[in-house]
C-alpha positions in Angstrom: 28.4 17.3 14.2 26.9 20.1 16.0 24.1 19.7 18.3 21.2 22.2 17.3 20.2 23.1 20.7 23.5 25.0 21.1 24.1 26.1 18.0 23.1 30.1 18.0 22.0 30.0 14.4 19.4 27.1 14.8 18.3 28.5 17.8 17.4 32.0 16.3 16.1 30.3 13.2 13.7 27.8 15.4 12.3 30.9 17.6 11.8 32.7 14.4 9.7 29.6 12.9 7.8 29.4 16.1 6.3 32.9 15.9 3.1 33.2 14.1 2.7 35.1 11.0 0.1 37.8 10.8 -2.4 37.2 7.4 -5.2 39.4 8.8 -7.6 36.7 7.7 -6.3 35.6 4.5 -6.0 32.1 5.0 -9.7 31.8 6.2 -10.6 33.9 3.0 -8.8 31.7 0.7 -10.2 28.6 2.3 -13.7 29.8 2.0 -13.2 30.8 -1.7 -12.4 27.2 -2.7 -14.6 25.1 -4.4 -16.3 22.3 -2.1 -14.1 19.0 -2.5 -15.9 16.6 -4.5 -16.4 12.9 -3.4 -14.9 10.4 -6.0 -17.6 8.3 -7.5 -18.0 4.9 -5.7 -17.6 2.7 -8.8 -14.2 4.6 -9.8 -11.9 2.5 -7.5 -13.6 -1.1 -8.3 -13.4 0.0 -12.1 -9.8 0.8 -11.8 -8.7 -2.4 -10.2 -10.8 -4.3 -12.6 -9.2 -2.6 -15.7 -6.0 -2.8 -14.4 -6.2 -6.5 -13.7 -7.5 -7.3 -17.3 -4.5 -5.1 -18.9 -2.2 -6.9 -16.6 -3.7 -10.3 -17.6 -3.5 -9.3 -21.4 -0.1 -8.3 -21.1 0.9 -11.6 -19.0 -0.9 -13.5 -21.7 0.8 -11.7 -24.9 4.2 -11.9 -23.2 4.5 -15.3 -21.9 6.8 -17.4 -23.6 4.8 -20.3 -25.7 4.3 -23.6 -24.3 5.0 -22.7 -20.6 2.6 -23.4 -17.9 2.6 -21.8 -14.4 2.5 -25.3 -12.6 5.5 -26.1 -14.5 7.3 -23.1 -13.4 6.2 -23.4 -9.7 7.7 -27.2 -10.0 10.9 -25.4 -11.3 11.0 -23.1 -8.4 10.7 -26.2 -6.0 13.6 -27.7 -7.5 15.7 -24.4 -7.3 15.7 -24.0 -11.3 14.6 -20.2 -11.0 16.0 -19.2 -14.7 13.6 -21.0 -16.8 10.8 -19.2 -18.4 8.1 -20.9 -16.7 9.7 -20.1 -13.3 10.2 -16.7 -13.9 6.6 -16.5 -15.3 5.5 -17.9 -11.9 7.9 -15.4 -10.1 6.2 -12.6 -12.1 2.8 -13.9 -11.2 3.6 -14.1 -7.5 5.1 -10.8 -7.4 2.0 -9.1 -9.1 -0.3 -10.5 -6.5 2.1 -9.6 -3.6 2.0 -5.9 -4.9 -1.7 -6.0 -5.5 -2.2 -7.5 -1.9 0.0 -4.5 -0.5 -1.9 -1.8 -2.3 -5.3 -3.0 -1.2 -4.1 -3.2 2.4 -2.4 0.3 2.1 -5.9 1.6 0.6 -7.8 0.0 3.6 -5.7 1.8 6.2 
């Protein structure tokens, strides 16, 4: 592969990209014409998290196989029986909680 520092075409393109474009104050006029940024409502994020949790809980309850328990699922996983409906439900719960934790950590940063 070519070294970009030695390629004459790359050098010309980089030099051209470094030169400022004259806009005669256009960028400043556009920025001043924009409406002020709205601050999101403080209740929106907790409402979205709560609503998502409620929808996810309802979906998990409706789609869970009849007669299974999460406790039995974790016991099945401890016994390396990962293909039982209870074990799959337990893995889904653990995955959902891990994703939720990752999203909350990412939002804090």
